[in-house]
C-alpha positions as CSV (number, residue, x, y, z in Angstrom):
1,M,97.6,86.6,103.8
2,A,100.8,87.0,105.3
3,N,102.1,83.6,105.9
4,D,103.9,83.7,109.1
5,F,106.4,81.1,109.3
6,R,107.7,82.3,112.4
7,L,110.1,79.2,114.0
8,P,111.8,79.2,117.2
9,G,114.2,81.7,118.0
10,Y,114.4,85.4,118.5
11,Q,112.4,87.6,116.9
12,L,114.3,91.4,115.9
13,P,112.5,94.1,116.2
14,T,111.4,95.7,112.7
15,R,111.3,99.4,111.9
16,P,107.9,99.8,110.2
17,D,109.2,103.2,108.4
18,M,111.7,101.9,106.5
19,L,110.4,100.1,103.5
20,S,107.0,99.0,105.2
21,G,108.9,97.0,108.0
22,R,111.4,95.2,105.8
23,Q,114.2,96.4,107.9
24,A,115.3,95.0,111.4
25,Y,118.0,95.6,114.2
26,G,120.3,92.8,114.9
27,F,122.6,92.1,117.7
28,V,126.0,90.7,117.8
29,T,126.0,87.5,120.7
30,P,128.1,85.5,122.2
31,T,129.4,82.3,119.6
32,Q,127.9,80.0,122.2
33,D,124.5,81.3,122.1
34,L,123.2,79.2,119.1
35,I,119.2,80.8,119.3
36,P,118.8,82.0,115.7
37,Q,117.7,85.6,115.0
38,M,114.4,85.8,113.3
39,I,112.8,88.7,111.0
40,S,109.2,88.3,109.7
41,I,109.2,90.2,106.5
42,P,105.3,90.9,105.6
43,P,104.3,90.6,102.0
44,R,104.4,93.2,99.5
45,R,101.7,92.1,97.4
46,V,98.6,93.7,97.9
47,L,95.2,92.4,95.6
48,P,92.2,94.3,97.2
49,I,88.8,93.4,97.0
50,I,86.5,95.6,96.1
51,F,82.9,95.2,97.2
52,L,79.9,97.1,95.1
53,P,76.7,97.1,96.7
54,G,73.7,96.7,95.3
55,I,70.5,99.5,94.8
56,M,69.7,101.5,98.1
57,G,72.9,99.8,99.5
58,S,74.9,103.1,99.4
59,N,74.3,105.9,101.7
60,L,74.2,109.1,100.2
61,R,74.2,112.7,101.5
62,L,72.4,116.2,99.8
63,T,75.5,118.1,98.1
64,A,76.3,121.5,99.5
65,K,75.7,123.3,95.9
66,S,72.1,122.1,95.7
67,E,71.2,123.5,98.8
68,R,69.1,120.9,99.0
69,Q,69.7,120.5,103.2
70,A,68.2,124.3,103.1
71,Q,65.1,123.8,101.2
72,L,64.2,120.8,103.4
73,K,64.9,122.5,106.6
74,K,67.0,119.4,107.5
75,N,70.0,119.9,110.4
76,N,72.1,117.5,108.8
77,N,72.8,116.4,104.8
78,I,71.7,112.9,105.3
79,A,69.6,111.5,102.1
80,W,69.9,107.9,102.4
81,R,70.9,106.4,105.5
82,P,68.6,103.2,106.2
83,E,70.6,102.5,109.5
84,N,69.9,105.9,110.9
85,T,66.6,105.0,112.6
86,T,65.5,108.7,113.2
87,E,66.0,109.4,109.2
88,S,64.3,106.4,108.1
89,M,61.4,107.0,110.0
90,K,60.8,110.7,108.4
91,L,61.0,109.6,104.9
92,M,58.9,106.6,106.1
93,K,56.3,109.2,107.2
94,G,56.9,111.5,104.5
95,S,55.3,112.6,101.5
96,S,55.9,110.9,97.9
97,A,57.4,115.4,97.7
98,L,59.6,114.7,99.9
99,R,60.9,111.5,98.7
100,Q,61.4,113.2,95.5
101,N,63.4,115.8,97.0
102,Q,65.8,114.4,99.3
103,L,66.2,111.1,96.6
104,D,67.2,113.7,93.7
105,P,70.3,112.1,91.7
106,L,70.9,115.6,90.9
107,A,71.2,116.7,94.5
108,T,73.0,114.2,96.2
109,E,75.9,112.1,96.4
110,V,78.0,109.4,98.1
111,D,78.1,110.2,101.8
112,E,81.9,108.9,101.8
113,Y,84.2,109.3,104.9
114,D,85.9,112.6,105.0
115,P,87.6,113.4,108.6
116,A,89.5,116.3,107.2
117,H,86.4,118.2,106.3
118,N,83.5,116.8,108.2
119,P,80.7,117.1,105.6
120,T,77.7,116.2,107.4
121,G,75.8,119.2,107.1
122,D,75.6,119.2,110.9
123,A,78.8,121.1,112.5
124,K,77.9,119.2,116.0
125,E,78.6,115.9,113.5
126,T,81.8,114.8,113.1
127,S,82.5,112.3,109.8
128,D,83.5,109.4,112.5
129,Q,80.0,110.1,114.5
130,R,78.7,109.7,110.7
131,H,80.1,106.7,110.1
132,N,79.8,104.9,113.5
133,N,78.1,102.2,111.6
134,A,80.8,100.1,110.3
135,G,82.6,98.1,113.3
136,V,85.4,95.7,113.6
137,N,84.5,93.1,116.2
138,F,87.2,90.4,115.2
139,K,90.6,89.4,115.5
140,Y,93.5,88.3,113.4
141,R,94.7,84.8,114.1
142,V,98.1,86.2,112.8
143,D,101.1,87.4,114.8
144,V,102.5,90.6,113.1
145,D,103.5,93.7,114.7
146,I,104.8,96.0,111.7
147,D,102.7,98.0,109.9
148,T,100.6,96.1,107.3
149,P,97.2,96.7,105.3
150,L,95.3,94.8,108.1
151,L,92.3,96.5,110.3
152,M,94.2,96.8,113.2
153,D,95.0,99.2,116.1
154,D,98.6,101.3,115.6
155,P,100.8,100.8,118.0
156,A,100.3,103.2,120.8
157,T,103.4,105.3,120.1
158,A,102.2,105.9,116.4
159,K,101.2,109.4,115.8
160,P,98.8,110.1,114.6
161,R,97.2,106.8,116.1
162,K,94.7,105.4,114.1
163,M,92.5,102.7,115.4
164,K,91.1,100.0,113.3
165,E,87.4,101.1,113.5
166,Q,88.7,104.3,111.6
167,K,90.6,102.0,109.1
168,A,87.8,100.5,108.3
169,R,85.8,103.9,108.0
170,E,88.8,104.8,105.6
171,R,87.9,101.2,103.6
172,G,84.5,102.7,102.6
173,W,82.7,100.4,105.3
174,G,80.7,103.2,107.0
175,E,79.3,104.2,103.4
176,V,77.5,101.4,102.5
177,F,74.6,99.6,104.3
178,F,76.9,97.8,107.4
179,G,74.4,95.7,108.5
180,S,73.4,94.2,105.1
181,Y,77.3,93.3,104.3
182,R,78.8,93.2,107.1
183,K,79.4,89.4,107.4
184,V,80.7,89.2,103.5
185,L,83.1,92.6,104.4
186,E,84.6,90.7,107.6
187,M,84.6,87.0,106.0
188,C,86.6,88.0,103.2
189,E,89.1,90.5,105.6
190,L,89.3,88.2,108.2
191,H,89.7,84.5,106.2
192,L,91.7,85.9,103.3
193,N,94.3,87.3,105.3
194,T,94.9,84.8,108.2
195,A,94.4,81.5,105.8
196,F,97.7,80.1,107.4
197,H,100.2,80.3,110.2
198,I,103.0,78.7,111.0
199,G,102.7,77.1,107.7
200,Q,99.6,75.5,109.1
201,M,96.1,76.2,107.6
202,D,93.5,78.0,109.7
203,G,90.8,75.4,110.8
204,W,87.7,77.8,109.3
205,W,88.7,76.9,105.8
206,K,87.8,73.0,106.5
207,Q,83.8,74.5,105.3
208,I,85.7,75.3,102.0
209,I,88.6,72.9,101.4
210,D,87.9,69.9,99.9
211,V,84.2,70.5,100.0
212,Q,82.3,69.7,96.8
213,P,80.9,73.0,94.8
214,A,77.7,71.1,94.7
215,Q,77.1,71.6,98.7
216,W,76.8,75.3,97.7
217,Q,74.3,74.4,94.6
218,A,76.8,74.6,92.0
219,H,75.3,74.4,88.6
220,P,77.1,71.3,86.7
221,Q,78.3,73.6,83.9
222,P,81.0,74.6,83.6
223,P,82.3,71.7,85.9
224,L,83.7,73.1,89.1
225,Q,86.3,70.7,91.3
226,P,86.7,71.2,95.1
227,L,89.5,73.8,96.5
228,K,93.0,71.9,97.7
229,E,94.8,73.1,100.6
230,D,97.6,73.5,98.2
231,T,95.4,75.7,96.1
232,L,94.6,77.9,98.6
233,K,98.3,78.4,99.4
234,Q,99.6,79.1,96.4
235,A,96.3,81.8,96.1
236,V,97.0,83.4,99.2
237,E,100.8,83.0,99.7
238,D,102.9,86.6,100.5
239,C,99.7,88.7,99.4
240,W,97.6,90.5,101.2
241,F,93.7,91.1,100.5
242,P,92.3,94.4,102.1
243,V,88.4,94.6,101.8
244,H,87.4,97.8,100.5
245,A,83.8,98.9,100.2
246,M,82.9,101.8,97.2
247,G,79.5,102.8,97.2
248,Y,77.7,104.5,94.4
249,N,75.2,107.1,94.0
250,W,72.2,104.6,92.5
251,L,70.3,107.3,91.4
252,Q,72.5,108.2,88.6
253,S,73.4,106.1,85.9
254,N,75.1,102.9,86.4
255,Q,77.8,104.1,83.8
256,Y,78.6,107.5,85.6
257,S,78.9,105.3,89.1
258,A,81.6,102.9,87.0
259,S,83.5,105.8,85.7
260,R,83.5,107.2,89.5
261,V,84.8,104.2,90.9
262,A,87.5,103.4,88.1
263,K,88.7,106.6,89.6
264,R,88.1,105.6,92.9
265,I,89.9,101.9,92.4
266,T,93.0,103.9,90.4
267,A,93.6,106.4,93.3
268,L,93.5,103.5,95.6
269,M,96.2,101.5,93.8
270,A,98.2,104.5,93.6
271,L,98.2,104.7,97.5
272,Y,99.6,101.3,98.0
273,R,102.3,101.2,95.8
274,E,103.2,105.0,97.5
275,Q,103.2,102.8,100.9
276,G,105.6,100.3,99.2
277,F,103.5,97.7,98.0
278,Q,103.2,95.7,95.1
279,C,99.5,96.4,93.6
280,E,98.7,95.6,90.0
281,K,95.1,94.3,90.0
282,V,92.0,94.3,92.3
283,I,89.4,91.6,92.5
284,V,85.6,92.7,92.7
285,V,82.6,91.4,94.6
286,T,79.2,92.9,93.6
287,H,75.9,92.6,95.0
288,S,72.7,93.4,92.9
289,M,72.7,96.5,91.2
290,G,76.5,96.6,91.7
291,G,77.0,93.9,89.1
292,L,75.4,96.4,86.2
293,V,78.5,98.9,87.7
294,A,81.1,96.1,87.6
295,R,80.1,95.3,83.8
296,A,80.4,99.1,83.2
297,L,83.4,99.6,85.1
298,I,85.3,96.5,82.5
299,H,83.3,98.1,79.6
300,P,86.1,99.6,77.4
301,E,84.0,103.3,76.5
302,M,82.6,103.5,80.2
303,G,85.1,102.7,83.2
304,N,88.3,100.9,81.1
305,M,89.3,99.1,84.3
306,R,89.3,95.1,82.5
307,D,93.0,95.1,82.5
308,K,93.2,96.2,86.2
309,V,90.4,93.5,87.7
310,L,91.5,90.2,87.8
311,G,88.0,88.6,88.3
312,I,84.2,89.5,89.5
313,V,82.0,87.5,91.7
314,H,78.3,88.3,91.2
315,G,75.8,88.3,93.8
316,V,72.3,87.9,92.8
317,M,72.4,90.2,89.6
318,P,69.7,91.4,88.0
319,A,71.5,90.6,84.7
320,I,69.1,91.6,82.2
321,G,66.4,93.9,84.5
322,A,63.6,92.1,87.0
323,G,60.1,92.6,86.4
324,A,59.9,93.7,90.0
325,A,61.2,96.8,89.3
326,Y,57.7,97.5,87.2
327,K,55.9,96.5,89.7
328,R,57.2,98.4,92.3
329,M,57.1,101.5,90.2
330,R,53.1,100.5,89.9
331,C,52.1,99.2,93.1
332,G,55.2,99.9,96.0
333,F,57.4,97.9,97.5
334,E,56.2,94.8,99.3
335,D,56.6,95.0,102.8
336,P,57.2,91.4,104.6
337,G,56.8,93.3,108.5
338,L,59.6,94.1,110.7
339,N,58.8,91.1,112.1
340,S,59.8,88.9,109.4
341,L,62.9,87.1,108.7
342,S,64.4,89.8,106.5
343,P,64.2,93.4,108.9
344,I,66.3,94.8,106.4
345,A,64.6,94.0,103.7
346,S,61.6,95.5,105.1
347,I,63.6,98.8,106.3
348,T,64.3,99.6,102.7
349,A,60.5,98.6,101.7
350,K,59.3,101.1,104.1
351,V,61.6,104.0,103.5
352,L,61.4,103.7,99.6
353,G,57.7,103.6,99.7
354,N,55.2,100.8,99.8
355,F,53.0,102.8,97.1
356,G,53.4,103.0,93.6
357,S,53.1,106.8,93.9
358,E,56.0,106.7,96.4
359,V,58.4,104.8,94.5
360,T,58.0,106.3,91.2
361,A,58.4,109.9,92.8
362,V,62.0,108.7,93.1
363,L,62.4,106.1,90.5
364,G,60.8,107.6,87.8
365,N,63.8,110.6,87.9
366,A,66.2,108.3,89.0
367,Q,68.4,106.7,85.6
368,G,70.2,104.4,88.1
369,G,66.3,103.4,89.0
370,L,65.3,102.9,86.1
371,E,68.2,100.7,84.2
372,L,66.9,98.0,86.7
373,L,63.7,97.2,84.3
374,P,63.8,94.3,82.1
375,S,65.8,95.1,79.0
376,Q,65.6,94.2,75.6
377,A,67.5,91.1,76.2
378,Y,64.4,89.8,78.8
379,G,62.4,88.5,75.9
380,N,58.8,89.3,74.7
381,G,55.6,88.4,76.4
382,W,56.6,89.7,80.3
383,L,54.0,92.2,80.8
384,Q,50.2,90.2,80.4
385,V,46.8,91.0,81.2
386,E,44.6,87.9,82.0
387,S,41.1,87.5,82.9
388,Y,40.3,83.6,84.3
389,G,43.4,82.2,82.5
390,K,42.7,83.9,79.2
391,T,45.8,86.2,77.7
392,L,44.3,89.4,76.4
393,K,47.6,91.3,76.0
394,S,50.9,90.0,76.3
395,L,53.9,92.7,75.9
396,P,56.2,93.7,74.8
397,Q,55.8,91.7,71.3
398,K,58.5,93.5,69.2
399,G,61.5,93.1,71.8
400,D,61.1,96.4,72.5
401,P,59.5,96.9,76.5
402,Y,61.1,100.9,76.3
403,E,58.4,101.7,73.6
404,E,56.4,99.2,74.2
405,I,55.7,99.5,77.9
406,Y,57.5,102.0,79.7
407,K,57.0,105.4,77.5
408,L,53.5,104.4,76.6
409,R,50.7,107.0,77.6
410,G,47.1,106.8,78.1
411,K,47.6,103.1,78.8
412,W,46.3,102.3,82.1
413,Y,49.2,99.1,82.1
414,G,51.8,101.1,80.8
415,L,54.7,101.8,83.4
416,L,54.3,105.6,84.4
417,R,51.1,107.0,85.8
418,E,52.1,110.7,84.7
419,E,50.8,112.3,87.9
420,W,53.4,110.7,90.2
421,I,56.4,111.6,88.1
422,N,56.8,115.1,89.4
423,P,55.0,115.5,93.4
424,A,57.5,118.0,94.6
425,D,56.4,120.2,91.1
426,Q,60.2,120.3,90.4
427,P,61.0,122.4,87.4
428,E,62.4,120.1,85.1
429,A,60.7,116.6,86.2
430,C,58.1,115.6,83.5
431,F,57.3,112.4,81.2
432,N,59.5,113.7,78.7
433,R,62.5,113.7,81.1
434,T,61.6,110.4,82.2
435,S,61.1,109.0,78.7
436,I,65.0,110.4,78.0
437,L,66.1,108.7,80.7
438,L,64.7,105.5,79.7
439,D,66.3,106.2,76.2
440,K,69.5,106.7,78.3
441,A,69.2,103.1,79.9
442,K,68.4,101.7,77.2
443,K,71.3,102.5,75.6
444,F,73.4,101.5,78.4
445,H,71.6,98.0,79.0
446,N,72.5,97.2,74.8
447,A,75.9,98.2,75.8
448,I,76.4,95.7,78.5
449,A,74.5,93.2,77.7
450,D,77.7,90.7,76.5
451,T,80.1,92.3,78.8
452,Y,81.3,90.0,81.3
453,H,84.9,89.4,82.4
454,D,86.7,86.2,81.6
455,Q,87.1,85.4,85.4
456,S,83.6,86.0,86.7
457,F,81.9,83.7,89.3
458,A,78.1,84.0,90.1
459,H,75.7,83.6,92.5
460,Y,71.7,83.7,92.4
461,G,68.4,82.9,94.0
462,A,66.4,80.0,92.1
463,D,64.0,79.2,95.0
464,P,60.8,78.3,94.3
465,K,59.6,79.3,98.2
466,H,61.2,82.9,97.3
467,A,59.2,83.6,94.2
468,A,59.9,86.6,92.1
469,W,58.2,88.4,89.1
470,N,59.5,87.3,85.7
471,R,56.0,87.5,84.3
472,V,54.1,90.2,85.4
473,V,50.5,89.6,85.6
474,W,47.3,91.8,85.8
475,D,44.4,89.8,86.5
476,I,40.9,91.2,85.5
477,A,38.6,90.0,88.7
478,A,34.9,90.9,89.7
479,H,34.3,93.9,91.2
480,P,34.9,94.0,94.9
481,K,31.1,94.7,95.3
482,A,29.5,91.6,93.3
483,S,28.6,88.8,95.4
484,G,30.3,86.0,93.7
485,F,29.2,86.0,90.5
486,S,31.9,86.1,87.6
487,I,32.7,89.1,85.8
488,G,31.1,90.1,82.6
489,A,33.2,90.0,79.1
490,V,35.8,92.9,78.6
491,A,35.3,93.5,74.8
492,D,38.9,96.0,74.6
493,V,41.4,96.2,77.3
494,E,42.7,99.1,75.9
495,V,40.1,101.3,76.7
496,L,39.7,100.6,80.0
497,T,40.3,104.0,82.4
498,F,41.0,104.0,86.1
499,A,38.1,104.7,88.8
500,S,40.3,104.0,91.6
501,D,44.1,102.6,92.6
502,N,44.9,102.0,95.9
503,E,48.3,102.1,94.6
504,Q,49.1,98.5,95.7
505,G,48.0,96.4,92.9
506,K,44.2,96.5,93.0
507,L,42.2,98.7,90.4
508,I,38.8,99.5,89.6
509,M,38.3,100.0,85.8
510,Q,35.4,101.4,83.6
511,A,34.7,101.0,79.9
512,A,32.0,100.7,78.1
513,G,31.2,97.2,78.0
514,A,32.8,96.5,80.9
515,F,31.1,95.3,83.7
516,T,30.0,92.9,86.9
517,N,27.1,90.9,87.2
518,T,25.3,90.9,90.7
519,G,22.3,89.5,91.9
520,E,20.2,92.5,91.2
521,G,21.7,93.2,87.9
522,T,25.4,94.7,86.6
523,I,28.3,97.5,88.3
524,P,29.8,99.4,85.7
525,G,33.4,98.6,85.5
526,V,35.8,95.3,87.2
527,G,38.4,95.3,89.2
528,V,41.7,94.8,88.3
529,N,44.6,93.0,90.7
530,M,48.0,92.7,90.4
531,R,48.9,88.7,90.3
532,P,51.7,87.9,93.2
533,A,55.2,87.0,92.0
534,G,55.2,83.1,90.9
535,D,58.4,82.6,89.1
536,P,61.8,81.3,91.1
537,G,64.4,83.9,92.1
538,D,65.1,85.5,95.3
539,Q,61.9,87.8,95.8
540,T,63.1,90.2,93.7
541,V,65.5,89.0,90.7
542,P,63.8,86.4,88.8
543,L,65.8,83.1,87.8
544,H,65.2,84.0,84.0
545,S,66.9,87.4,85.0
546,A,70.1,85.9,86.6
547,E,70.4,82.8,84.3
548,H,71.5,84.8,81.8
549,Q,74.8,84.9,83.3
550,L,75.0,81.3,82.9
551,R,73.1,81.3,79.5
552,S,75.9,83.4,78.4
553,G,78.6,80.7,78.7
554,K,81.0,83.1,80.1
555,F,81.0,82.2,83.5
556,K,84.3,80.0,85.3
557,G,81.4,79.1,87.8
558,V,77.9,79.2,88.6
559,F,75.5,78.6,91.7
560,R,71.6,78.6,91.9
561,Q,71.1,78.9,95.0
562,T,67.7,78.5,97.2
563,G,67.1,79.8,100.8
564,Y,67.2,83.8,100.9
565,E,66.0,87.0,100.3
566,H,67.5,89.6,97.5
567,Q,68.7,92.0,99.9
568,N,69.7,89.3,103.0
569,S,71.6,87.1,100.2
570,Y,74.9,87.5,101.9
571,Q,73.8,86.6,105.4
572,D,73.5,83.2,103.8
573,E,76.1,80.6,104.3
574,G,75.5,78.9,101.2
575,A,76.4,82.8,99.6
576,L,79.3,83.5,101.6
577,H,81.2,80.1,101.1
578,S,80.8,80.2,97.5
579,T,81.6,83.8,97.3
580,L,85.3,82.5,99.3
581,Y,85.4,79.6,97.1
582,S,85.3,82.0,93.5
583,L,87.3,84.5,95.0
584,V,90.1,82.2,95.8
585,R,90.1,80.8,92.4
586,I,90.4,84.1,90.9
587,A,93.1,85.1,92.8
588,Q,94.7,81.7,92.2
589,T,95.0,83.2,88.3
590,M,97.1,86.3,89.3
591,T,100.2,86.5,87.8
592,W,102.7,88.9,89.0
593,T,105.3,91.0,87.6
594,K,108.9,90.8,89.2
């Protein structure tokens, strides 16, 4: 932050146009005038915070080259912007084919703020109007009247004059799901840059300083000590912490996203240096899939940015995948309802699809989505078929879910219903192309399996009350027409075939030897139901996956938390405060060149 040690005296006016405000006008006064003349020199050091959102957390637009906007007869190029109610309703009510065409990784890109070209696909809509979801509703508790990287209105005399909202849009705040991430963006921006005023710590920091990390559910290993005021001062002294959000196309591979983010970070650091600041590294904060992008960002054969990243704070990362990805491609997103405690999760669930066919039409053609499936590091036996407590099938058995589950053909318990992959009849989309994408996902998973930054911190859900799918279980049960009688024996689950599928986890299966007893005889076929989530987590990422970070032994601090749902995690006070704690610990390690 800017440590504003202003003392009583005459504050000299500064010249913002000269050396980023480090020149001032002085005055000759009578000898009897003992009032000192003071100049406040802003920090010239900048340590940007880069926020990487989760899957569905980056807004996307249709590319001009794809001509998909014209094909879909849309009056704008919005592909994914869940905060736009009108567009969200169209997707909610749309078919699987519409979802496949509109959320096509080959026809979409990040909807970045670009007022010069206004690439909105609508001549009547400006970039500022498109990105008006991002606002700045806070004021800094510092007295700085010269050019800084802070989100402040330019002086009235500035030409051209930029308002704080425009600066936030330039920071990428409008290219992400702002309603979901507003708190973490504003908290980091405001409090890291106003920690001290006239040498005194701001009172807000009493929530963090001298607080035992156990209050935010820190794991005892590695041990964490409370932050002290002196530590905070040393970490933030003479430095600005501008917060930038960088979206990525979550439909595309995380490796490609990392390479693109690396270029944006490199350009950002160069821009700050051109403006007269000293910018040598950045700190990365992630949510969910953004953690995979960040790990690829520092991988030497992908983003290759390890020497430019000081540290990473991972939030609710599916470190080795999540069983929910399989479940949702087969049974759709679970819908908590718009009146639930997590309306954000409900919006994304409805838009991406409450039915398996809707989700498969999108994620079955998107390498990014397929990279959320359990990897080889997830282990064996997480997909099971059971009947009255007896396990009839357990996969994978040989440590390869890609071959044993995801690329299976003709098996009802496999990942892919082939007829769901290409409802839009796109020329290239098919089972074979999806298999190629799965092979690439496997390669990516294995490449980053042990890739973590040396200065890494993590927080994630470990809550039995917010159960997630670690084990994904299909239960063979009574046919719906049974009158309370037990099912007949199923001789071989391999020969079960579909009679019906409601696409939300309820199947009727048929096969020789598979029947249900009733009071009037037997009915061919049995019911098969997807068992509800039953493992600790955050309703999406199971503890088993997130815990890979702890098991790696590479983290400086791990917070195993309760009380929040996955998409809503950065609304939780414990997640927010543990993030600030982690950022200060990372910033504390910065060594600046002279």
